[in-house]
PAVO-973705 format. One record per residue (C-alpha): residue in three letters; residue number from 1; y, x, z. Coordinates in pm, whole numbers, always signed. Last residue first. Layout:
! PAVO-973705
NODE   resn   resi       yy       xx       zz
NODE    ALA    NUM        Y        X        Z
...
END
This chain:
! PAVO-973705
NODE   resn   resi       yy       xx       zz
NODE    PRO    261    -2804    -2384     +768
NODE    LYS    260    -2452    -2258     +846
NODE    ASN    259    -2455    -1993    +1110
NODE    LEU    258    -2324    -1722     +873
NODE    GLU    257    -2033    -1937     +770
NODE    ASP    256    -1945    -2013    +1126
NODE    ASN    255    -1962    -1642    +1213
NODE    LYS    254    -1723    -1560     +924
NODE    GLN    253    -1477    -1828    +1037
NODE    ASN    252    -1497    -1697    +1396
NODE    GLU    251    -1416    -1349    +1277
NODE    GLN    250    -1118    -1465    +1069
NODE    SER    249     -991    -1677    +1363
NODE    ARG    248    -1016    -1377    +1597
NODE    LEU    247     -835    -1153    +1349
NODE    TYR    246     -552    -1415    +1314
NODE    GLU    245     -523    -1460    +1685
NODE    LEU    244     -511    -1086    +1742
NODE    THR    243     -250    -1046    +1470
NODE    LYS    242      -33    -1329    +1614
NODE    TRP    241      -38    -1159    +1954
NODE    LEU    240      +33     -817    +1802
NODE    TYR    239     +329     -963    +1606
NODE    PHE    238     +460    -1130    +1924
NODE    LEU    237     +423     -808    +2119
NODE    PRO    236     +625     -632    +1845
NODE    LEU    235     +904     -889    +1883
NODE    GLY    234     +910     -895    +2265
NODE    TYR    233     +962     -519    +2295
NODE    TYR    232    +1307     -504    +2134
NODE    ILE    231    +1388     -864    +2224
NODE    ILE    230    +1329     -810    +2592
NODE    GLY    229    +1503     -471    +2574
NODE    VAL    228    +1813     -641    +2425
NODE    ASN    227    +1862     -842    +2743
NODE    PRO    226    +2222     -905    +2640
NODE    PHE    225    +2317     -794    +2289
NODE    GLU    224    +2579     -524    +2242
NODE    PHE    223    +2710     -510    +1887
NODE    ASN    222    +2873     -188    +1764
NODE    ALA    221    +2802     -313    +1411
NODE    LEU    220    +2610       +7    +1310
NODE    ARG    219    +2429       +3    +1648
NODE    PHE    218    +2325     -362    +1628
NODE    LEU    217    +2206     -310    +1269
NODE    LEU    216    +1999      -13    +1366
NODE    GLN    215    +1837     -188    +1664
NODE    LEU    214    +1766     -496    +1447
NODE    VAL    213    +1584     -287    +1192
NODE    MET    212    +1393      -98    +1463
NODE    SER    211    +1286     -423    +1622
NODE    LEU    210    +1169     -550    +1286
NODE    THR    209     +951     -242    +1231
NODE    LEU    208     +801     -221    +1585
NODE    ALA    207     +489     -412    +1474
NODE    TYR    206     +395     -132    +1232
NODE    ILE    205     +390     +129    +1508
NODE    SER    204     +223     -125    +1740
NODE    LEU    203      -65     -158    +1494
NODE    LYS    202     -166     +204    +1548
NODE    TYR    201     -130     +181    +1925
NODE    LEU    200     -340     -137    +1933
NODE    ASN    199     -602      +32    +1721
NODE    ALA    198     -626     +323    +1966
NODE    PHE    197     -625      +83    +2260
NODE    GLY    196     -930     -112    +2146
NODE    ILE    195     -968     -410    +1898
NODE    LYS    194    -1045     -677    +2160
NODE    TYR    193    -1035    -1055    +2116
NODE    ARG    192    -1019    -1290    +2408
NODE    ALA    191     -654    -1374    +2320
NODE    MET    190     -546    -1344    +2681
NODE    PHE    189     -749    -1024    +2745
NODE    GLU    188     -626     -871    +2421
NODE    LEU    187     -272     -967    +2504
NODE    PHE    186     -307     -785    +2833
NODE    LEU    185     -413     -471    +2643
NODE    GLY    184     -106     -525    +2424
NODE    LEU    183     +116     -443    +2718
NODE    ILE    182      -24      -89    +2712
NODE    SER    181       +6      -86    +2329
NODE    VAL    180     +372     -192    +2345
NODE    ILE    179     +442      +91    +2588
NODE    PHE    178     +272     +342    +2356
NODE    ALA    177     +462     +205    +2051
NODE    SER    176     +786     +261    +2241
NODE    ILE    175     +680     +620    +2324
NODE    LEU    174     +604     +683    +1957
NODE    LYS    173     +934     +520    +1869
NODE    GLY    172    +1127     +759    +2100
NODE    PHE    171     +936    +1049    +1950
NODE    PHE    170    +1064     +960    +1602
NODE    PHE    169    +1416     +862    +1703
NODE    PHE    168    +1477    +1166    +1919
NODE    ILE    167    +1344    +1407    +1655
NODE    PHE    166    +1549    +1241    +1372
NODE    GLY    165    +1863    +1219    +1593
NODE    PHE    164    +1832    +1583    +1687
NODE    VAL    163    +1800    +1683    +1320
NODE    PHE    162    +2084    +1447    +1209
NODE    ILE    161    +2321    +1560    +1489
NODE    PHE    160    +2227    +1923    +1427
NODE    VAL    159    +2332    +1887    +1060
NODE    ASN    158    +2652    +1716    +1164
NODE    LEU    157    +2730    +2022    +1377
NODE    TRP    156    +2799    +2193    +1045
NODE    LYS    155    +3133    +2021    +1072
NODE    LEU    154    +3228    +2289    +1325
NODE    TYR    153    +3265    +2525    +1025
NODE    PRO    152    +3604    +2361     +962
NODE    LEU    151    +3730    +2539    +1280
NODE    TRP    150    +3673    +2892    +1156
NODE    SER    149    +3983    +2917     +939
NODE    GLN    148    +4205    +2806    +1221
NODE    ALA    147    +4065    +3069    +1452
NODE    ASP    146    +4140    +3341    +1199
NODE    SER    145    +4490    +3198    +1130
NODE    LYS    144    +4557    +3205    +1502
NODE    THR    143    +4463    +3569    +1527
NODE    ILE    142    +4149    +3742    +1650
NODE    HIS    141    +4056    +4111    +1683
NODE    VAL    140    +3745    +4183    +1883
NODE    THR    139    +3649    +4533    +2006
NODE    SER    138    +3816    +4484    +2339
NODE    LEU    137    +3637    +4156    +2398
NODE    ALA    136    +3510    +4240    +2751
NODE    SER    135    +3869    +4340    +2818
NODE    PHE    134    +3959    +3975    +2775
NODE    LYS    133    +3843    +3923    +3132
NODE    TYR    132    +3674    +3590    +3215
NODE    THR    131    +3768    +3408    +3539
NODE    GLN    130    +3565    +3122    +3691
NODE    ILE    129    +3684    +2880    +3963
NODE    GLU    128    +3437    +2644    +4121
NODE    TYR    127    +3350    +2297    +4250
NODE    ASP    126    +3613    +2051    +4114
NODE    THR    125    +3668    +2269    +3806
NODE    LYS    124    +3893    +2570    +3741
NODE    HIS    123    +3884    +2783    +3431
NODE    THR    122    +4058    +3119    +3422
NODE    TYR    121    +4107    +3332    +3105
NODE    ASP    120    +4212    +3696    +3127
NODE    ASN    119    +4442    +3979    +3033
NODE    GLN    118    +4763    +3835    +2888
NODE    SER    117    +4721    +3520    +3095
NODE    ILE    116    +4540    +3191    +3026
NODE    PHE    115    +4517    +2929    +3295
NODE    VAL    114    +4289    +2626    +3264
NODE    GLY    113    +4267    +2325    +3480
NODE    GLU    112    +4091    +2131    +3753
NODE    ASP    111    +4182    +1962    +4083
NODE    TYR    110    +4544    +2079    +4057
NODE    ASP    109    +4792    +2242    +4299
NODE    ASP    108    +4594    +2568    +4320
NODE    LEU    107    +4592    +2611    +3939
NODE    VAL    106    +4928    +2805    +3946
NODE    SER    105    +4736    +3059    +4158
NODE    LYS    104    +4598    +3183    +3830
NODE    ASP    103    +4904    +3394    +3768
NODE    LEU    102    +5262    +3340    +3665
NODE    SER    101    +5550    +3578    +3573
NODE    GLY    100    +5310    +3806    +3378
NODE    SER     99    +5463    +3721    +3041
NODE    THR     98    +5137    +3612    +2893
NODE    ASP     97    +5164    +3262    +3035
NODE    ILE     96    +4943    +2978    +2903
NODE    ILE     95    +4884    +2646    +3083
NODE    PHE     94    +4632    +2374    +3081
NODE    ILE     93    +4680    +2145    +3380
NODE    ARG     92    +4480    +1874    +3554
NODE    ASN     91    +4509    +1632    +3852
NODE    PRO     90    +4862    +1493    +3819
NODE    THR     89    +4847    +1551    +3446
NODE    GLU     88    +4955    +1849    +3240
NODE    GLU     87    +4851    +1965    +2893
NODE    ILE     86    +4935    +2253    +2659
NODE    ILE     85    +5198    +2402    +2891
NODE    VAL     84    +5332    +2721    +2738
NODE    PRO     83    +5501    +2948    +3000
NODE    MET     82    +5650    +3132    +2830
NODE    GLN     81    +5849    +3100    +2511
NODE    ALA     80    +5621    +3152    +2213
NODE    ASP     79    +5457    +3415    +2002
NODE    VAL     78    +5145    +3471    +2217
NODE    SER     77    +4994    +3812    +2294
NODE    LEU     76    +4643    +3852    +2433
NODE    ILE     75    +4510    +4195    +2533
NODE    GLY     74    +4147    +4312    +2505
NODE    ASN     73    +4218    +4561    +2233
NODE    LYS     72    +4363    +4276    +2014
NODE    LEU     71    +4395    +3902    +2068
NODE    GLU     70    +4676    +3765    +1866
NODE    PHE     69    +4868    +3444    +1895
NODE    GLU     68    +5082    +3204    +1690
NODE    PRO     67    +5158    +2886    +1881
NODE    VAL     66    +4913    +2602    +1910
NODE    GLU     65    +5063    +2258    +1860
NODE    ARG     64    +5078    +2191    +1480
NODE    ALA     63    +4793    +2400    +1347
NODE    PHE     62    +4570    +2305    +1634
NODE    GLU     61    +4669    +1937    +1605
NODE    GLU     60    +4576    +1941    +1237
NODE    ILE     59    +4247    +2119    +1300
NODE    MET     58    +4167    +1874    +1586
NODE    GLU     57    +4241    +1574    +1361
NODE    ASP     56    +4001    +1713    +1100
NODE    ILE     55    +3742    +1777    +1368
NODE    GLY     54    +3764    +1422    +1498
NODE    THR     53    +3731    +1275    +1141
NODE    SER     52    +3425    +1491    +1079
NODE    LEU     51    +3272    +1386    +1413
NODE    GLY     50    +3328    +1015    +1355
NODE    ILE     49    +3205    +1026     +996
NODE    THR     48    +2892    +1212    +1102
NODE    ASP     47    +2826     +973    +1394
NODE    LYS     46    +2846     +674    +1158
NODE    ILE     45    +2631     +841     +898
NODE    SER     44    +2377     +942    +1166
NODE    ALA     43    +2246     +584    +1189
NODE    VAL     42    +2169     +578     +813
NODE    GLY     41    +1986     +911     +833
NODE    ALA     40    +1804     +815    +1151
NODE    PHE     39    +1690     +494     +980
NODE    VAL     38    +1573     +654     +655
NODE    LEU     37    +1403     +966     +795
NODE    THR     36    +1263     +770    +1092
NODE    LEU     35    +1126     +500     +862
NODE    LEU     34     +949     +766     +656
NODE    LEU     33     +811     +941     +971
NODE    LEU     32     +691     +605    +1103
NODE    TYR     31     +503     +535     +776
NODE    LEU     30     +355     +881     +788
NODE    LEU     29     +241     +821    +1145
NODE    ALA     28      +74     +492    +1044
NODE    ASN     27      -95     +660     +754
NODE    ARG     26     -232     +926     +986
NODE    PHE     25     -363     +652    +1213
NODE    THR     24     -584     +549     +927
NODE    SER     23     -585     +208     +751
NODE    LYS     22     -835      -62     +850
NODE    LEU     21     -603     -203    +1115
NODE    PHE     20     -309     -187     +868
NODE    HIS     19     -509     -402     +627
NODE    GLN     18     -572     -663     +901
NODE    TYR     17     -203     -627     +983
NODE    SER     16     -131     -762     +638
NODE    GLU     15     -220    -1111     +750
NODE    VAL     14      +77    -1107     +985
NODE    ARG     13     +295    -1107     +677
NODE    SER     12     +677    -1103     +699
NODE    ILE     11     +776     -804     +911
NODE    SER     10     +494     -560     +848
NODE    HIS      9     +468     -701     +497
NODE    ILE      8     +818     -592     +404
NODE    PHE      7     +775     -238     +538
NODE    THR      6     +434     -194     +397
NODE    THR      5     +553     -310      +57
NODE    LEU      4     +835      -61      +74
NODE    PRO      3     +589     +213     +178
NODE    ARG      2     +340     +135      -98
NODE    MET      1       +4       +3       +0
END
């Protein structure tokens, strides 16, 4: 059965689950891999656009707000009137002073912040203060134009977003199928028809198709549905229940035909 046909039938034809049952677990995994590639790719489009837009805005703000600077021989020089206050709130400050008139004690009045001097970089958080000496970078030569030319490379993070999303999606669905399979054992008892845990797990992968479609649509639309977990797991359990009923009826029908005089 072709992947598109499998996709459609896993949603619309309970009878097709009899074919899925006879298929191998390898085919089920390949089907899930294909769905993951498509769904994770579509889902990452939104994140990719958001990240790329954010990076473009950061590049523009960097060019506009950050003064010319040069880090050479472990010493930072900034072409601006000191001090330069990048950000200041009641609890946080980001300040640059390469003139030597201020030191990191300027952070004492704030819960967190950053102070950059001619010789070091100090970062304060709620629980610690860390200082990094520029002398450790004595062999490095960096200017504002250098840093600005590197910023567009941050867009390569989109590749990591897709790869991470693919891995997270695939293994997440394997775990979801496992949960559905566990609950499917109770359905077996209620339906009085057993196919075994391995087959339940295999069918659960196909039964999750509609839930995955709805999950993707909700995410793209930024739609938050109450009790979404009930729907997410309820749909595949419904498919399993209808499949068990169908398989039982098919077996009973065969037995009736065999017992006919």
